[in-house]
N, C-alpha and C positions, 0 to 999 in steps of 0.2 A: 312568769311574766315575759310579756315582748315588749320592752320599753319603747323600742322603734315604730313599733305598730301601735303602741298606746294601750295594751291590752293586759290584764291580769286575773287571774282566778285563783279560788281558794275553795275547797269543799272537803267535806267530811259525810260518811255513810255510816249510820250507827255506831257512833263514838261513845263509848263507855265513859260517862262521868258519875260524880257522886254527887247527889244533892243534899245538902247539909241544913236544909230547910230555911235558915235564916243567917246573917251576916256574922253574928255573934258566935254561933255553932260553928261557922267555918275556920274562925279565928283560934278556937279553943279557949277563948278568955270572956265567955258569956256570961252572963248575970245568974243563971240558973244551972240547973243539972244537962250536963251534954245529951243531946238529941241523936239517937241513933241515925248513920246516913243510911239514906235510901239510893240503891243502884238506879241508874237511870242512863237513858241513851238519847243523844241528838244526831240530827242531821243537817245539814246546811251547805248552801251554794252560794258564793258570791262572785260577782263579776263586775271588773273596772273598766270604764273605757274613756281614754283621754279625751278631754274637751278644749285644751289649750295647748300651748307651745310648751316646750321645757323651759323651766327656771332653774338658772344656777345659783346656789346658796354657798359661796365658798366658805373655807374654814375660817376664815379671817373676821367674819360677821360674829363668830362664836370662839374667840381665843381661849378661852378657859377649859371647854371641853373639846375642841377641835372638831366640832361636828360642821359637816359639809355635804353637798349633794347636788342631784339634778332631780328635779320633781315635777310633775305634771298633773293639774288639777283634772279631776275626773267625775264622771257620773257613776256612780254604784247601784247595783241591784242583788237584793239578796232575798233568799226563801229559807225557812226555818222551821224544822219541827223537832219535837220532844216528847218522850214517853216515859213513863214511870208505871211500871205494871203493878207495882205493889200499892200503890195507891189508885189504880185503875185511872190515870190520868194520861191522856194525851194533846197535843196541841200541833196545829199546823198553821204557819202563816198562809197570807195571801200570795198568788203566785208572785214570783221576782219581777214580773213586767208592770206589776204594781207599785213598786217601789219608788219613794221620793227621795233624791238624795240630798241631805243636810249638808255633807262635806265627804270629799273623796280626794285621794292623791295617791298617786304611785310614783316610784322613784328608785334612786339608787343613793346609797348614802353611805358615809364612812365616819365613824367617830371615836372617841378614845383613843386608848394607846394605839389602835389598829389604824389609826389614821396619821401617827407620827412618822416623819420622815426617815427616821431610822429604822423602820420596820419594828417587828415585835420586841418587845422589852421583857425581860425577866423580873418577876416579882422578887 
């Protein structure tokens, strides 16, 4: 991320993930017998570009959590692909250039005990 230029990116190539088939199976509290996990891989590329000036959110606006930071509204573009060889399944999104941004933000934040004025606290 380069906050001053208003850009950020995140990507992964052939990232191994587990396909649990459904949300119940992924939690282990499903209504039926457990379904075996299917090895899968995903690749994605996401890019954010700021479209507005920085906005300061001081921690005083959220005193119970100590949350604060500087944020910039942004456009976002993503391309995504997934493959699951055991099921002979592959998916590839349209190119990132065809993305429509619903909401995008980049920023620097501070929160929780890491935001306390005394520094880190011991538990």
